[in-house]
N, C-alpha and C positions, 0 to 999 in steps of 0.2 A: 576487103570484104564489100559485099553489096551494101550501098548506102540507101536504106529504105526506112519507112516508118516502122514503129514498133507494133502497132495494131494492124495486122495484115490478114487478108483473106486470099487464098489461092484456089482457083478452080482447076481441077485435074480432069484431063481427057484420057481415058484408058481404052485403047483400041486393040482388039484381038480378032483378026480377020475381018469379017463383016460386022462384028459386034462392037458396039461402043458403050462403055460404061462411064459414069461420071462420079467424081469424088470431090470433096471440099475440105480444105484444111484451114483452120484459124489459129493465129498466134497472138498473144497479148501479154503485156506486163502491167495492165491498168492497175492503179493503186487499189489496195485491198479495201481501204475505207470507202471508196466509191462503190465497190461490189457489195460490201456489207450493208450500205445504206439502201440497197435494192434487194436485200435477201428475200423479202416476202414476194417480190415479183419473180424471183428465180426459183425458189424452193416450194414444193407442195407441202401439205400439212405433215405428211409422214417424214419428209426430209427435214423440215424445220424441227420436228421433235428429235430426230437423230442429231442434227447439228447442235441443238441446245444441250444435248447429253454429253457432248465431247468436252473433256476437261482441259485439254491442251490447246493453247492459243494457236500454236503452229499447225496442229492437226485440223482445227476448225478453219484456218485460213486455206490450207491445202484442199480441204473438202469443198469449200465454197468456190474457190477459184476453179477447181476442176468441173464442178457442176455448171458454173457460169459459162465457161468456154464451150463445154460440150453442148449445152442447150442452145447457146447462141448459134453455133455452127449447124446443129441439126435443124433448128428453125429455119435458117437461111436455105439449107439444102432441100427441105421438105415443104417449105411454104407455110409452116405453122407460125402463128403470130405470138402466142403466149409461151414464154419460157417455162413457166411452172406446169404447163400441160405436158411437157416432155417427161416421160418416166424412164429412169435409168436403173437397171437392176445389176446384180453381179452374179457371175457363174461360180462354180466350185473352185476355179483357179483365180477367183477375184477379178476376172475379166469383165469390163463393163458391157452391158447388154441393153439393147433397145427392143421395144415391142415392134413387131413388123419385120420387114425384109432388109432393113439397113443395119449396119454395124458401125462401131466406133472404136478408135484407139486413142488413148490420151497419154500425155507426158508432161512433166513439169521439172523445172530446174531453177532454184532460187525463186524470183518473182515471176518468171516466165512460165506460161502454161500453154499447151497446144492440144488440139483435138482434130482428128481426121474422121470424116464420115464417108462410108462407101457401101455399095450394095453387097449383099450376102454372097452373091455369085463370084465376087472378085476380092479375095482376102487381102488385107494390108496390115502392116504394123508400123507404128510411129514412135520415134524417140527424138528428144532434143536435149542439148546440153550447153550450158554456158561455157564459153571458152575461158580457161584459166591458165595462168602462166606456169603452174606446176603440173600440167596435164601429163607430161612424160613420166614424171615421178609417180603420179597417182595410178596411171593406167598401164605402165610398162609390164607389170607382173601378170596382167590379164591378156597379153598378146603373145602369139606364138612366134617362133623364130622366123617363119615364112612371112608373117605380117610385118615384123620389124624390118625384114629385108625389103619388102615392098615399100615401106615408108622411107627407107634409106635412098630409094631411087626416085623419090618425088621431089620436085623443085619447089617446096613450100616449107613453111615453118613446121617443125615437128609437133608443136602443141596443137596445131590444126589437124594434122594427120592422125595423131593419137586420139584426139577427141572424136574425129569422124569415125574411126574404126570402132570406138566404144559405142557410139550411137547406132551404128550399123548392126553390131552384134546384139545390142539390147532390143532393137526393133525386130530383128529376126526371132529372138526369144519370145516376143509378144505374138508374132504371127503363128509361132509353133505352140503357143500357150504353155510354155515351160517356165517362163521367167528366167532369171539368171541362176537357177538352181542346177542346171546341167553343167558338165565340164566345159569350160570355155573353148577348149580346142575343137569341140564338135561344131562350134559356130564359126570356124576359121574362114577368113577371107583369103581367096587365092589370086585375085586380080582386081585392078581398079583402073578406070579410064577417067581422067580429068577432062572436064568440058568447060565451055564458057559460061553456061547457065547453071549447070549442075554436074556432079560427078556420079559415076555408076560403078558399083562394086559387085563382085560375084563370089560365090561360096564354094568351098571345097566339098562339103558333104550335102549341100542342099542346092543342087543345080537347077531345081525348078523355080528358084527365087533369085531376085537381084535387089540391090538397094540403090536408091537415088538420094543424093545428099546435096545440100547447098548451105551457104552461109548467109546469115542476116545479122549484120553488125557484129555483136559479140556472142552469137549463138550459132550452133550447128544443128541442122535438122536433117533427119534421115527417115526415109519411108522404104519399107521392104514390100515387094509386090511380086506377082508371077513374072518369071524371067522373060517370057515371050511377049509380054504386053508392050505395045508402043505407047510411050508416055509423053504427054505434053502438059506443061504447067503454065498458067497465066495468072498473074497477080491482078486482083481487083482493087482499085483504089477506093478506100472507104474512109473518109474523114470522120473521126469520132465514132466509128462503127461499134466499138466495144464500151462506150461510156454513155 
């Protein structure tokens, strides 16, 4: 797997004919205590009230981590300086929404959390998952026969393949705004191309989309986007960007 730092920011160039769109994705597992110490810099008054009303420590941690990464990435993308000035709402399917013309997709697994920001004209969905040794056992029942056959033809560890397919399907469910409540076979992957920097997957029932996936140490990240988009990704080195 790619040996990079944990706190990463990636700039995305999304080209469609003569049109070029920009996206930005941030990933971090910064210690929760550090984020919590900055809660008043991250959350506005309404968010602080909601945060304090949460009874579960795990729920509070997930909420604050998500707000932190989303606001950090959005501020860098839009040039806004104060995290607490970014307002994040939720739609009827609990999808995160920003005021204005930009959109976000967020994902978390364990202590890792990631957010991607992109223009409204170019929809995207994001998912990440910590790679675990029991991935095959956990995910096998959620894959179709075709997907298992595809995995069998790949020259890599099955835990990686199974986890990648899971993140790809969950990222697709986010761009469709269905979540994982739809039958999993509808999200079926019908082909995959492994690359040096990232892998590309395509879908049986949603030919208008593709997924781009890559590994960062022990996590796998997948982004679903329009299939005809010419995609380029560049990592920005940011020492202590998220602390």
